[in-house]
C-alpha positions as CSV (number, residue, x, y, z in Angstrom):
1,X,-151.8,-98.6,-46.6
2,X,-147.2,-97.5,-46.4
3,X,-145.9,-95.4,-44.2
4,X,-142.3,-94.2,-43.9
5,X,-140.5,-95.3,-41.1
6,X,-140.1,-92.9,-37.7
7,X,-137.1,-91.3,-37.1
8,X,-134.8,-92.2,-34.2
9,X,-133.4,-96.3,-33.9
10,X,-136.7,-97.8,-34.7
11,X,-135.1,-101.1,-36.1
12,X,-137.2,-103.5,-34.3
13,X,-140.3,-102.2,-36.0
14,X,-141.2,-103.6,-39.2
15,X,-144.3,-101.3,-40.7
16,X,-147.0,-103.4,-42.9
17,X,-146.9,-102.8,-46.6
18,X,-150.4,-102.8,-47.4
19,X,-153.9,-104.2,-46.2
20,X,-155.6,-106.8,-47.4
21,X,-159.7,-108.2,-47.1
22,X,-159.6,-111.2,-45.5
23,X,-162.8,-114.2,-44.8
24,X,-161.4,-114.6,-41.9
25,X,-163.1,-114.0,-38.1
26,X,-161.0,-110.8,-36.9
27,X,-160.9,-110.5,-32.8
28,X,-160.1,-107.6,-31.1
29,X,-156.4,-107.8,-31.9
30,X,-156.9,-106.2,-35.0
31,X,-157.3,-102.5,-33.6
32,X,-154.1,-103.2,-32.7
33,X,-152.4,-102.4,-36.3
34,X,-154.4,-99.6,-36.4
35,X,-153.4,-98.2,-32.8
36,X,-149.9,-99.3,-34.0
37,X,-149.5,-97.3,-37.1
38,X,-151.4,-94.3,-35.3
39,X,-148.7,-93.8,-32.8
40,X,-145.7,-94.2,-35.3
41,X,-147.2,-91.0,-37.5
42,X,-147.9,-88.9,-34.8
43,X,-144.5,-88.6,-34.1
44,X,-144.3,-89.6,-30.6
45,X,-141.3,-91.5,-30.6
46,X,-138.5,-89.0,-31.5
47,X,-140.0,-87.3,-28.4
48,X,-139.4,-91.0,-25.9
49,X,-136.0,-91.2,-27.7
50,X,-134.7,-87.9,-26.3
51,X,-136.3,-87.8,-23.4
52,X,-135.9,-91.4,-22.5
53,X,-132.9,-93.0,-25.0
54,X,-130.1,-92.4,-22.3
55,X,-131.8,-95.8,-20.4
56,X,-130.6,-98.3,-22.7
57,X,-127.5,-99.0,-21.1
58,X,-125.9,-101.4,-24.3
59,X,-126.3,-101.5,-27.8
60,X,-127.1,-105.2,-27.9
61,X,-130.3,-103.5,-25.6
62,X,-133.5,-103.0,-27.2
63,X,-133.9,-99.0,-28.4
64,X,-135.9,-97.6,-26.3
65,X,-138.6,-96.7,-28.8
66,X,-139.5,-100.3,-29.5
67,X,-140.1,-100.7,-25.7
68,X,-142.6,-98.2,-25.6
69,X,-144.3,-99.4,-28.7
70,X,-144.6,-102.8,-27.1
71,X,-145.8,-101.5,-23.6
72,X,-148.7,-99.1,-25.3
73,X,-150.1,-102.0,-27.2
74,X,-150.0,-104.4,-24.3
75,X,-151.7,-101.8,-22.7
76,X,-154.6,-100.8,-25.0
77,X,-154.8,-104.8,-25.6
78,X,-155.9,-105.2,-22.0
79,X,-156.2,-108.8,-21.9
80,X,-153.7,-109.2,-19.0
81,X,-152.4,-107.1,-16.9
82,X,-149.6,-108.9,-15.4
83,X,-145.9,-108.4,-16.7
84,X,-145.5,-112.1,-17.5
85,X,-148.0,-112.1,-20.1
86,X,-144.8,-110.3,-22.5
87,X,-143.7,-113.8,-22.3
88,X,-146.5,-115.4,-24.1
89,X,-146.8,-112.4,-26.6
90,X,-143.2,-113.4,-27.5
91,X,-143.5,-116.4,-28.5
92,X,-147.1,-115.1,-30.6
93,X,-145.6,-114.1,-34.3
94,X,-148.9,-113.6,-34.9
95,X,-149.4,-110.6,-32.6
96,X,-145.9,-109.5,-33.0
97,X,-146.7,-108.8,-36.5
98,X,-150.4,-107.1,-35.7
99,X,-148.3,-104.6,-33.6
100,X,-145.4,-104.4,-36.5
101,X,-142.7,-105.4,-34.6
102,X,-139.8,-108.0,-35.8
103,X,-140.1,-111.1,-33.7
104,X,-136.6,-110.7,-32.4
105,X,-137.3,-107.8,-31.2
106,X,-140.0,-109.2,-29.0
107,X,-139.7,-108.1,-25.8
108,X,-139.8,-110.9,-22.7
109,X,-141.3,-110.0,-19.0
110,X,-137.8,-109.6,-17.7
111,X,-136.8,-107.0,-20.2
112,X,-139.8,-104.8,-19.1
113,X,-139.2,-105.1,-15.8
114,X,-135.8,-103.9,-16.2
115,X,-136.7,-100.9,-18.2
116,X,-139.1,-100.3,-15.4
117,X,-136.4,-100.4,-12.6
118,X,-134.2,-97.7,-14.9
119,X,-136.5,-95.5,-14.3
120,X,-135.9,-93.1,-11.2
121,X,-137.8,-89.9,-10.1
122,X,-136.6,-87.3,-12.4
123,X,-137.6,-89.4,-15.5
124,X,-140.4,-89.8,-14.3
125,X,-141.6,-86.3,-14.3
126,X,-140.1,-86.2,-18.4
127,X,-143.8,-88.2,-18.8
128,X,-145.2,-84.6,-18.4
129,X,-143.5,-83.2,-21.0
130,X,-144.8,-85.4,-23.7
131,X,-148.5,-84.9,-22.3
132,X,-147.7,-81.4,-22.9
133,X,-146.3,-82.1,-26.4
134,X,-149.3,-83.8,-27.2
135,X,-151.6,-81.4,-26.0
136,X,-149.9,-78.4,-28.0
137,X,-149.6,-80.7,-30.9
138,X,-153.8,-81.3,-30.4
139,X,-154.3,-77.7,-30.1
140,X,-152.7,-76.5,-33.3
141,X,-154.7,-79.7,-35.4
142,X,-158.3,-78.4,-33.3
143,X,-157.5,-74.6,-33.0
144,X,-160.0,-74.2,-30.3
145,X,-161.7,-70.8,-29.8
146,X,-161.4,-71.4,-25.7
147,X,-159.3,-73.8,-23.8
148,X,-161.7,-75.7,-20.8
149,X,-159.1,-77.0,-18.8
150,X,-160.3,-80.2,-16.1
151,X,-158.8,-80.8,-12.9
152,X,-159.8,-84.0,-10.9
153,X,-157.5,-86.8,-9.2
154,X,-157.8,-90.4,-10.1
155,X,-157.7,-92.9,-7.2
156,X,-155.6,-95.9,-8.3
157,X,-156.3,-99.1,-6.7
158,X,-153.4,-101.5,-5.5
159,X,-155.0,-103.9,-2.8
160,X,-153.9,-106.8,-4.4
161,X,-150.6,-106.4,-5.8
162,X,-148.4,-108.6,-4.0
163,X,-145.9,-105.7,-3.8
164,X,-147.0,-102.8,-2.5
165,X,-143.9,-100.2,-2.2
166,X,-145.3,-96.3,-1.4
167,X,-149.1,-96.9,-1.5
168,X,-151.2,-94.8,1.2
169,X,-155.2,-95.3,1.9
170,X,-156.9,-93.2,0.3
171,X,-160.5,-91.8,0.2
172,X,-162.1,-94.7,-1.1
173,X,-160.9,-97.3,1.7
174,X,-158.5,-99.1,-0.6
175,X,-154.7,-98.4,-0.8
176,X,-153.1,-97.2,-3.4
177,X,-152.0,-94.2,-5.2
178,X,-153.9,-90.3,-6.1
179,X,-152.6,-88.6,-9.0
180,X,-153.4,-85.2,-10.0
181,X,-154.4,-84.8,-13.4
182,X,-155.7,-81.8,-15.9
183,X,-158.0,-82.7,-18.6
184,X,-158.9,-81.4,-22.2
185,X,-161.5,-83.1,-23.2
186,X,-160.8,-86.9,-23.4
187,X,-157.2,-85.9,-23.4
188,X,-154.9,-86.1,-20.0
189,X,-152.4,-83.0,-20.5
190,X,-150.8,-83.2,-17.6
191,X,-150.3,-85.3,-14.6
192,X,-148.7,-85.7,-10.9
193,X,-148.4,-88.7,-9.5
194,X,-149.2,-88.5,-5.7
195,X,-149.5,-90.6,-2.7
196,X,-153.0,-91.9,-2.0
197,X,-153.4,-90.0,1.0
198,X,-152.7,-87.0,-0.7
199,X,-156.1,-85.0,-0.9
200,X,-157.5,-83.1,-4.3
201,X,-155.5,-79.8,-3.2
202,X,-152.8,-81.0,-1.6
203,X,-150.2,-78.6,-1.3
204,X,-149.0,-76.2,-4.1
205,X,-149.2,-78.7,-6.8
206,X,-152.4,-77.5,-8.1
207,X,-151.2,-74.0,-8.0
208,X,-148.0,-74.6,-9.9
209,X,-149.2,-76.6,-12.5
210,X,-151.8,-74.2,-13.5
211,X,-149.5,-71.2,-13.9
212,X,-147.2,-73.5,-16.1
213,X,-150.0,-74.7,-17.8
214,X,-151.1,-71.3,-18.5
215,X,-147.9,-69.9,-19.7
216,X,-147.6,-73.1,-21.7
217,X,-150.9,-72.5,-24.1
218,X,-150.1,-68.8,-24.3
219,X,-146.3,-69.0,-25.6
220,X,-146.8,-71.8,-27.6
221,X,-150.6,-71.9,-29.0
222,X,-152.2,-68.2,-28.8
223,X,-151.3,-65.9,-26.5
224,X,-154.9,-64.2,-26.3
225,X,-157.2,-67.4,-25.9
226,X,-159.9,-67.6,-23.0
227,X,-159.1,-70.4,-20.9
228,X,-161.0,-72.2,-18.3
229,X,-160.4,-74.4,-15.6
230,X,-162.9,-76.7,-14.1
231,X,-163.1,-78.4,-10.9
232,X,-165.1,-79.7,-8.5
233,X,-165.3,-79.4,-4.5
234,X,-162.3,-80.7,-3.6
235,X,-160.8,-77.3,-5.5
236,X,-163.1,-74.7,-4.1
237,X,-159.8,-72.8,-2.9
238,X,-159.6,-68.8,-2.4
239,X,-156.2,-69.1,-3.4
240,X,-156.5,-71.2,-6.7
241,X,-159.1,-68.3,-7.6
242,X,-157.1,-66.0,-6.9
243,X,-154.4,-67.1,-9.3
244,X,-156.6,-67.7,-11.7
245,X,-157.9,-63.8,-11.8
246,X,-154.4,-62.8,-11.4
247,X,-153.6,-64.6,-14.9
248,X,-156.8,-63.5,-16.2
249,X,-158.7,-67.1,-16.6
250,X,-162.0,-68.1,-15.6
251,X,-163.0,-70.6,-13.1
252,X,-165.9,-72.9,-12.6
253,X,-165.9,-74.8,-9.9
254,X,-168.5,-76.8,-7.8
255,X,-168.6,-76.0,-3.8
256,X,-171.0,-76.4,-0.4
257,X,-173.7,-73.9,-0.6
258,X,-172.5,-72.3,3.2
259,X,-175.5,-69.7,5.1
260,X,-172.9,-66.8,3.8
261,X,-172.7,-67.9,0.5
262,X,-176.8,-68.1,0.2
263,X,-177.2,-65.1,2.1
264,X,-174.7,-62.6,-0.3
265,X,-176.6,-65.0,-3.3
266,X,-180.1,-63.9,-2.1
267,X,-179.2,-60.0,-1.8
268,X,-177.5,-59.1,-4.7
269,X,-179.7,-57.6,-7.3
270,X,-180.5,-59.0,-10.1
271,X,-178.2,-56.9,-12.5
272,X,-175.4,-58.2,-10.9
273,X,-175.8,-62.0,-12.2
274,X,-174.4,-62.0,-16.2
275,X,-174.4,-64.5,-18.7
276,X,-170.6,-65.7,-19.4
277,X,-170.0,-65.8,-23.4
278,X,-166.4,-67.0,-24.2
279,X,-164.6,-64.5,-26.2
């Protein structure tokens, strides 16, 4: 297996030249090589360089795409959630080879911490552009006849952390965060990082995100493709429904069975109920 080097400043990468059979027992880490190659071949690093390249203040520092590459592999590996794990990995030549990084380019925990500290609120929002760009890329690949997007939140438990700046109580009785997420199948296509006390439909965040995603799909994928949003009771809101109808997109939500809703359904004629068929 061989691949050309990705564009951008990626001198830290050491791509595999070939794949051979082995009699040795492979560990779970073996999959990191395929993950590493996947990340490079989908062309995500030029986008990360464009959006976050200025975070690199000195030519002596590691290229930003290389740091992202090591962080992505660290998260997928999942052996440890502590940043000091990078110091152990820096001393493992086998790990560096598995993720296709030269040994001298392996980052220490202090380097990763400095990289994280360099982010400010404005640059954090740029991650949404990365998710949306990947979404559009996948739409072009799969060419779905209809785009069904899920809306939900995810509670992030930060109770055990020693430093918990910005955490808030969540509905799951832990202190943490509750980001808003839009999903397409198994993929997260948009996300807004929020405090733990922010309920599902807090403020106008969902309204703005729906308007933006619909415009994105219609402009860059297909103007007439059916779009449907699916959500739970936390998003049962007439303002959201009105926006969906205004933009000509479908919506499906669960909701509380109030007496007036039950009465309206019972009094509706059978002819008023139809089966929805996507175009």
